[in-house]
VOGU-3710 file (C-alpha; in Angstrom, 3 decimals, decimal comma):
1> mtvvqhyatn> -4,361/31,541/3,643  -3,278/28,714/1,110  -4,975/28,118/-2,037  -5,596/24,527/-2,895  -5,725/23,486/-6,510  -7,611/19,812/-6,434  -6,693/18,874/-9,871  -3,028/20,532/-10,191  0,348/19,868/-8,581  0,487/22,128/-5,430
11> clenvkvmli> 3,920/23,079/-3,558  4,171/24,441/-0,112  7,508/25,413/1,457  8,741/25,733/5,386  5,699/23,477/6,438  5,861/20,572/9,087  4,942/17,056/7,943  3,704/14,379/9,940  4,041/10,880/8,612  1,678/8,268/10,102
21> spsqtlasst> 3,549/5,448/9,199  6,332/5,342/10,004  5,483/7,767/12,585  7,932/10,939/12,197  7,844/14,575/12,248  9,910/16,557/9,754  9,995/20,539/10,138  11,011/23,070/7,614  10,275/20,790/4,754  9,151/21,305/1,039
31> veyciasgfv> 6,356/19,425/-0,074  4,717/18,936/-3,627  1,362/17,114/-3,652  -1,644/16,497/-5,727  -5,128/15,828/-4,327  -6,286/14,042/-7,403  -3,575/11,352/-7,880  -3,099/11,127/-4,209  0,949/11,438/-4,309  3,128/13,595/-1,947
41> kimpadgrtl> 6,968/14,186/-2,528  8,293/15,518/0,692  11,945/17,114/0,715  13,197/17,815/4,276  16,032/20,208/4,810  18,537/16,981/5,378  18,590/16,518/1,589  16,280/13,394/1,552  13,319/12,812/-0,836  10,037/10,931/0,497
51> ithisnvvie> 7,182/9,848/-1,537  4,100/8,554/-0,114  0,168/8,597/-0,611  -1,470/11,526/0,978  -3,472/9,567/3,232  -0,286/8,842/5,100  0,768/12,387/6,028  -0,575/15,577/7,972  0,769/18,841/6,488  0,556/21,637/9,024
61> ves> 1,021/25,231/7,241  2,069/27,916/9,689  0,643/31,572/8,590
//
C-alpha cells in the first residue's frame, strides 16, 4: 500500500499516468507530486519532463 503524505512532496516510480488534457497515457513514469500545492511533475521513460496541476492527472499505482 502506498502512503500519501498530504503536506510533503511524494515520489512514485513505475506508475501509469493519464493526463486529462491533452489526453494521453504515459506508462512506466516517475511522478513527483504534492497534494497541498497541487503540482505534479511527470517524468516518462522517454526523457521528457511534464509539469501540470494535480486536477489534470490520474495516477494509477499497480501493486
